[in-house]
C-alpha positions in Angstrom: 5.9 10.1 -12.2 2.7 8.7 -10.7 1.5 5.0 -10.7 -1.2 4.1 -11.8 -3.4 0.8 -9.4 -4.9 -0.4 -12.2 -6.4 -3.4 -10.2 -10.0 -2.7 -8.1 -10.1 -1.2 -4.9 -6.8 -0.4 -4.8 -4.8 2.8 -3.3 -2.1 4.5 -4.6 0.8 5.3 -1.4 3.7 7.8 -1.7 7.0 7.3 -0.6 7.7 7.5 2.9 10.4 6.8 5.3 10.2 4.6 8.1 12.3 3.6 11.0 12.9 -0.1 11.4 15.4 -2.8 12.4 17.4 0.1 13.9 17.4 1.8 10.3 16.1 3.9 8.0 14.1 3.1 4.9 12.5 4.9 2.3 9.6 3.3 1.1 8.9 3.4 -2.6 6.0 4.2 -3.6 3.4 1.6 -4.4 -0.2 0.4 -5.0 -1.7 -1.4 -2.2 -5.2 -3.5 -1.3 -7.7 -0.4 0.2 -6.9 -0.6 3.9 -9.5 -2.6 6.5 -11.0 -4.2 3.8 -13.5 -6.7 5.2 -13.6 -9.9 3.0 -17.2 -11.7 2.9 -17.8 -15.7 3.1 -20.7 -17.3 1.5 -21.0 -20.7 3.9 
């Protein structure tokens, strides 16, 4: 079952394996903000 990302400019990330702290771990699927999203400041 796929996760639906509801907040603005969100991307769906599938599960993947990563090597961290000298061991493999499985990262579950999740939503995250779009990569390289620029922040704008009004001064």
